[in-house]
C-alpha positions, 0 to 999 in steps of 0.5 A: 520556516515556510509551510510544509507537510510535516509541521502541524497547520490550522486545518482538519487534523492539523493539516492545510485542508480546512472545512471550507475547502471541503464544503466548496468542493462537495457544493460545486461538484454536486451543484448544490447550494446546501451548507455544512451545518453547525453540528458537522463532525470530523473523525480520523478513521485511519490513525494507526493504520496508514502512514502517508495520509490522514483519512477523515470522516466527515459528517457534514450535517448538510442544511437547505438540502435541494438534492440527494447528498452523501450523508457522510463521506471520507477526505484522504489528506496528504500529510507527514503527520502520520508517519511522524507519529507512528515512527515516533511511538515504534522508536520509542517502544524499541529504544532506537533512533526515529531517522524520520525526525531527520529534517533533510529526510522530512523535506525529501519525503515531502517532495516524494509524498507530492509526486505519490499523491499526484499518481494516485490522482492520475491512477483514480482517473484512469480506473474511474472509467471502468464499468466492470463490476469486478473493479472495486474503487470508492466513488470519487468526488473530487481530487485536488492535485499538488502543483506550484500554485498549490503547494499544501493542499493535496487531498481526495474526497471519496464514498465512505463504506460502513460496517468495515472490518479492519484486517492489519497486515499482521492478521491473515486473509483466507485464499478466498479473501485474496482472490477477490483482490486478484479479480480486481488486479485482473481488471486494473491490468487489462485497463492499463494496457490501453493506456498510451505510452506518453501517459504511462511516462508520466508515472514514476518508479517507486524503486527509484524513489519511495523504495529507494529511500527505504534502502537507504543506509540509515533508513534500513538500519532503522527497519533492521533495529526495530525488527531485531528488538521484535524478534528477540532471541527467537529470531536473532539468527534469522535477523542477522542471516538477513542482515548478512545477505541485504547487500547481495539481494537488494538490487532495485535496478534489476526490479525496475527493469524486471518486465524486460528481463523476463519478456513481460509487457509493463502493466499498471501495478498498484505498488502497495497491494495488502490488507491495509489498503483493502476495505473488507466487510465480514461475511460469517466466516468470509471477507468480502472485498468492497474496494481497494484503495490507496494507489499512491505507488502506482507505477507501470512495471512488472505484475509480479511485485504487487502479487509478491507483497499481496501474498506476503501481507496477507496469507498465513505462511502456510497458505502461501506456501501451498497455494501461491501457484494455483493462485497465480494461475487463477490470476492469469485465468481473470486476467485472460477473461478481461483482456478477451481477444487481446494478447495477453501481456505475459505467460503464466510461466513468465509470471511464476518465475519473475514471482520467484526471483522477486520474492526475496526483495518483495517480502522483505519489504513486508516482514520488517513491519509486520512484527513491529507494527503488531506490537505498536498496535496491540501493545494495550490488548488483553494478554489472550488476545495478544498471544494469539496474535503474536502467534499469527505474526511469528508463523507468518515471519518465520516462513517469509523469512525461511522462504526468503532464505530459500529463494535468495539461494535460488537466485544466487545459483541462477546468478552463478549459472549466468556467469558461466554461460 
């Protein structure tokens, strides 16, 4: 078998990227003769938080420094080892088949991951041009794309933020925190309006690639089996309801064409906007957003897809239900500030209606992973902390499921009216 991204290699944390790669890249990019020292260290700081990559914190122990250099930095390395580990553990815990271990799945996923990594590199190049303080991304030191001549080493070397507070998808973010993300998204969308058509066309649609593979029968059955096992008797009726409406609910071709469907201009979307992909720092009772990361599923599409994912993953059920419209209004205000005298890419009402109609699909892609992921990460936690966490998870999960059913019924009524007319 030729070398690939899904079997262990001899680089950092069993990837193909080596100490020598990192050292040479940093020396070249900083134009320095300094070298890594004998006490250099590498730490996996993304274990349990990500699926597509290894996040490796490097302390280079610089020797013979001839200028100011980062004392520590992060190397994001694309690999399939991370998702294999997570899904193997989740499958064993829930006693379901691990579809991720299928050889064809792994080979197909490798090709998809490479496309996603290159999209992230392309996106950072666009975002790095922004000088707006509301554009919150890490400093990028070096990026290496996959090419025909480089099939194994795709990685990004970036700034390290210390004193961060991990906020996994099964926890809640206060609305104030979400508003900070909306500020960033507004800048991102405004910048994207100036991206030429030919450059936009280089971005693949995740609804034809990554998300399409998620909705293939075997993968979908795997997700639903884990979700049903998590929900147990309490969610059994709702799980059966989800299964019954899935075929009517999921229309990825419609999602891919949502912008045109609602008369909206396509904008650059993050694609995977939730708390795991946001760097937070605790500030008293509040969370301060330091940066938004992980642009592997970035694409030009309908803005509502990011917003449904953000609100579903970050907000409690009650906060999302009572504040989603106000948050969309706030977001449109931020976007108006950023586009200035230019034409807005869509109206508030277009955005709200797109949000409503996309909600069942977008929320489904979040709700099925919240509970199983919580169980995986928190299985060894203190019992009181675990119970408190489970209460948060169940509130979020049940509200999402009920609202999926509500908006799906609304969509079915709209579909009937369109057929009549």
